[in-house]
N, C-alpha and C positions, 0 to 999 in steps of 0.2 A: 252533309250536303255537298254535292259536286259543284265546284266553282270554275268559272271561266275567267281567266285573267287577260286583260287587255293592256298592251303597252305600246308606246311609240307613236301615238297619234292616230289620225283617221284616214290616211291614204289607203290602208289595207282594211277591208271591211269584213266583219263577221259573216260567215256563210257564203263568201264569194268564190270559194274553191270547192268544186264537187269531188265526190269520191274518185271518179275517173281522173279528174285533174290532179288530185293528190298522188294517185298511183303514177300518172305520167311524169310528175316532177321527180318522184323517187327513182323510177326506172331511168329517167333522163340523165340524172347525175350518175347513177351506178353504171349503166351501160356505156355512157360516154367515156368514163375513166377506166372502167374495169377491163374491157376487152381490148380496146384500141391502144391504150397507153401502157398496160401492165402485163400483157400476155408473155412477151419476151423476157421481162425481168423475172416473172414467176418461174418460167421454164429454166432460166439460168440457175436458179436456186434449187428447184425441185427435180430437174431432169425429166425423164420420160413419164414420171408420175404427176406432171404438172396439172392435168385435169382434176386429179383428186385434191389438189390444193384448193381449188374453187369449192369443192364439196366441204372440205374442212373449214374453209372460211365462212361458208354459209351456215354451218352448224354453230360456230362460235358467234356469228352475227345474230343468229336466231336466239341464242341464249342471252346475248347482250340486249336485244330488242325488248326483252321482258321488262327491264328497268324503265325504259322510255315509254313503253305502252302503259304500264301500270301508273306511272306518274302523270302521263298525258290524259288518261281516262279520269283521273281524280281532279287534275288541274289543267285542262286544256288551255294553251296560251300561245300567243304569237312569240316567236323566239324561244320556243319551249325548253331548250336545253339550259338556257340561262335561268329560266324559272325553276327547273328541276334542281339545279345547283344552289340557287338562292333558298329554295325550300329546305334543302338539306343542311346547308352550312351557314345560312344567313348572308347578309350583304357585306361580305368581307373579301379579303384577298384570295382565299381558297376558291370560293365560288366564282369570283370575277376572273381570276387567273385561268381556271380550267375552262370557263366559257370563252375567254379570249383565245386560248389554245385551239378550241374547236373552230372559232371563226377564222383563225389563221390557217388551220389545216384545210378549210374550205377554199380560202383564197389561193393557197398553194395548189389545190386541186384544179382550180380555174386556170391557172397558168399552165399546169400539166396538160389539161385537155385542150387549151388553146394552141399550144405548140404541136400537139398531136393532130389537131385539125389542119394546121399549116403543113405538116409533114405529109399527110395523106393527099391533100389537094395538090401539092407540088410533085408527088411521086410520079405521075404520068410524064412529067417533064424531066425526070431523073435529077431533080434538085433536092438535095438532102441537107444542105447547109447554106450559109450566106445570109445576107440581109433580108431576103424575101421571107424566110421562115419566121423571124420575130415580127416582121411587118404584117404578115397575114395573121399571126397570132393576136397582135394588138387590134387588128381590124375586126376580128370576130368577137373580141371582148367588147369593143365599142358597139357592135351590132346588138349584143346581149343587153347592154346598157339601154340602148334606144327602145328595145321591146319592153324592158322592165319599166321604163318611164311611162309607157302607155297605160300601166296599171295591171291589177290582178287578173281581170277578165282576159286581157290579151295574153298574159303569161299562161293562164290555164288552158285556153283554147289552142294556142300555138304549141305548148308542150304536149297536149293530148294528140294533136295531129302528127307531130314529129315522132312521138313515142310509138304510135300505131305503125307508121311507115318503117321505123328502124327495127322494132322488135320482129315484125313479120319478115322484113328483108334480111336481117342478120340470121334469123332462124333458117330461112331458105338457103342462105349461103352455107351454113353448117351442114344441112341435110344434103345439099347438092355436092359438097366436097366429100362427104362420106359416101354418097352414092357412086361418085366417080372412082373412088378407091375400093369399091366393092364392100363397103362398110367394114373395112379393116383399119385397125389402129395399132401400128407397130413402129413407133418413132425410133429411129436409129441413133446411136451415139449416146454420149453422156454429157451433162453440163460441164464446161470447163471448171476445173477445181471442184468437182462434185463433192458435196459435203454430207451425203447420206441422210440419215434421219434428222440431223441438225439443220441441214439445208432445207429439207422439206418443211420442218416446223417454221423456219425463218420465212419461207415463201408464203406461209399462211398469213403473215403480217401484211403482205401486199394484197393477198386475196381479200382480207378483211377490209383493206382500204378500198377495194373494188366494190364492196357492199355498203360502205358507210353512207352512201347517198340516202339511205332510209331516214337519216336524221333530218334531211330536208323537210320531210313530212312533219316530224315533231316540231320543227321550228316554225311551222305555219299552222299550229294546232287550232287556234281560235278562228282562223279564216276558213277552215274546212267545215262543210255542212255536217251537222250532228257530230261534233268532234269527239264526244265521249264514246261513240261507237266506231266512227269512221277512221280515226287516227290509227288505231290498232289494225283495223282491216286493211287500210292502205299500205301500212308497213309490211304486213305479212304477204299480201298479194304481190307487192313490188319485189320482195326477196325471192318469192317463189318463181316469178317470171324470170328474174335474172339468173337463178340457178339453171333453169332450162336453157336459156339463151347462152350462158357461159359454157355449159357442157357441150352443147351442139357446136359452138365455135371452136372450143379447145380441141375436141376430137376431130373436127373438120380440118383445123390447121395441122394437127399432129398426123393426120392421114396423108397430108400433102408434102410436108416438110420434115426434115430431120431436126433434132434438137439444135444442132449447130446452125442450121439455116434459120430456125426461129429466132435464136439469140442474135445472129448477125443482122437480121431484119427486125430487131426488137421494136423499132419505132413505126414500122408499117407491116407487121407480120401477116395481118389478114390479107392485105393487097398482094403480098408476096405469095401467099398460099393460094390465092384465087386464080392466078394465071396458069399454073400447071394443072389445076383441077378443073377450071371452068373456061379457060381461054382468055383472049383479050377482052371480049365483051364482059365476062365475069369480073375481070380485073377492074375495068372502068366502073361497073356497077358497085363493086365493093368500095371503091374510092368515094363514090357518091354517097353510099350508105354511111361511110365513116364521117364524111362531112356533116351529114344530117344528125348522126348520133352525137358527135362531139359538140356541135352547135347547140343542140337542145339540152345537152348536159350542162353546158356552160350557162345557158339561159336560166335553168332551174337553180343552179348553184349561186349565181349572182343575186337572184331573188331572195334566196334563203339567208345568205350571209349578210346581206345588207339589212335584212329584217332583224337578224340577231344583234347586229351592231346598234341598230336603232333602239332595241330593247335595253341593251346594256347602258346606252347613254341615258335613256329614260329612267333607269334604275340607279343612275349616278354611280355606276361601276367603272366607267371609263370616262376620261375627259373628252370634251367636244369643243371644237372651234369652227365657226362658220366660214372663216377665211374670206370674209366679205361677200359670201354667196347668199342669195335670197332663197326662199323656199323652206320646206320642212326638213327636219332632221333625217327623215327617211331618204329624201332626195340627196342630202349630203353624204349619207353612208353609202348610197349607190355609187356616188362619184369616187369616194375614198376606196371602195372595193375594186372598182375597175382600174383605178390608177395603180394600186399596189399589185394587182394581178398582172397588169401590163408590164410593170418593171420586172417582176419575177420572170415573166415569159421572155423578156429580152435578154436577161443576164444569167439565167440558170439552165443547166441541162436537165433532160427528162429523168435520168436515173436519180440524181440528187434531189430533185423536186419530189419525186415519189417517196424516197426514203424519209425526207424531212416530214412530209405529210403523215407517214405511218407512225413516226415517233410521237408527233403531236397528238394524233387521234387516239392512239392506244393509251397514252398517259391520261388524257381527258376522260376516256371511257372508264378507266379504272377508278378515277376520282368519283364519277357518277355512281358506279356500282357500290363503292364503299359508302357513299353518302346515303343512298337509298337503303342499303342494308343496315347501317348504323342508326339512322334517324327516322326513316319514313316507311319502312316495309309494312308495318301494321296498318297505318292509315291508307296506304296505296294498295294494300292487298297483294303485295309482291311476295313471291315464294323464296324463302331463305335459301333452299338448296340451289335454285337456279341462279340467284344473285351470287352466291359463293362460287359456283361453277364458272360463271361468266368472268368473275374477277380472277380466278385461278388460271383459266385459259388465256386471258389477256396477258397475265404476268409471264406465263411460260413462253408465249409467242414473242413478247417484247424482249425477253432475255435472249432467246435464240436469234432473233433478228439483230439485236445489238452485238452479239458475239460474232455473227457473220460479217457485219459491217466493220467491226474492229479489225478483222482480217483483210477485207477487201478495200475499205475506204474509211479509215479511222477519222479522217477530218470531218466527215458528215456527222459522226457520232458526237464529236466535240462541238460542232456548230449547233446540233440539236440540243445538247445539254446546256450550252451557254444561253440559247434562245429561251428554253423552258425556264431556267433559273431567272433570266432577265424579266420574263413576263410576270412571274410571281413576285419578284422583288419590286418591280414597278408598281404592281397593284398594292403591295404592302405599304409602300411609301405614299401612294396616292390616297388610299382609303384609311391608312393609319391603324389597321387591325387585321388579323388573320381571319377572324370570324365575327359576324355581326350578331345582333340579337336574334333569337329564334323567330323564324317566319310565322305568320299567322297560322294557327292550327297545329303548331308543333306539340309533340307529346312530351 
């Protein structure tokens, strides 16, 4: 019998998010981070082949989604990734640590998108650094908090409206840029320190990060109408939409700028590409679209990560303190989320934020695939070949990305390793065990 698991209290109600609202949340997170924050970094690693990195990222993400869809169809749940891990490993440090890595990667993504929002909004004034960048980043994070406080219906409606505007607008940007170039794509130059095949594979790690927003849908499983059907549908629709948008924009940017120009303008590459292709009006419209896309991505991400933290608290996988605040645990986790994201947005640069997020996410993703393969594939109806393919691709991409970062920025590899080890060590001490008793229904 298919079960729906409820965690975290009653602020978020079953059936309160439509299929369209779920798709809007997924695309909101993906498009906000994927195009505006990561295009330049992907181009730096992949060179002129950077649009193909998005296709490769979509393929790996599609394989990875199989684990989440299969488990969500069997056990739809609020904060679904924590449920998946708990079902596989029991309520121990493995499940809690991996779930916390996912939550942290989402918080990292929030700070990445918030800084990208600030960078684009300030670009017309030629302000690329200084106190205004983190100030605006914190401001949009606070805005996302206020909308989330209003509840699920506000999140769903606002996300849906902004998703329609940005998907249509960004697609038009890509088409217009290609049209102005005569539908030619011949990016000149090579990425500095071009790494060939290894660099391309490493770039797929960031492309996967650009698609990881589909997990936002998994984390809201029990709130989606008819979750046993619509979670999987929403995930696949979101990934499909993002593939189309990413390719249009990648080819649009590549038709207007050389690789060197894309990398130099990595924090605002779409705006940089819009001006030669579409003129000053196009430049301004692109800045507006970037603001809409990043704000809605942040909105959806804050919603999902606070929900996951509430579930982990409810499952006694992480400690919780009220710090003298009134209200529910969900309200508290919203506050914790925006505070941590704000601190990251103030103190960390975009490149390192993205790298740290990729390390955290890929590690968590591999733990999920192994858990589903080892413990739950028969019950969930997951296909062995797809699970092993997803696990293998994640491992190859993570190894290539680590190798590239050891050459270009070994410190971030060290930071990531220390952080990952610290998360699992903390959970081991807090919970007192690596794995808990088998979850209900274990074979």
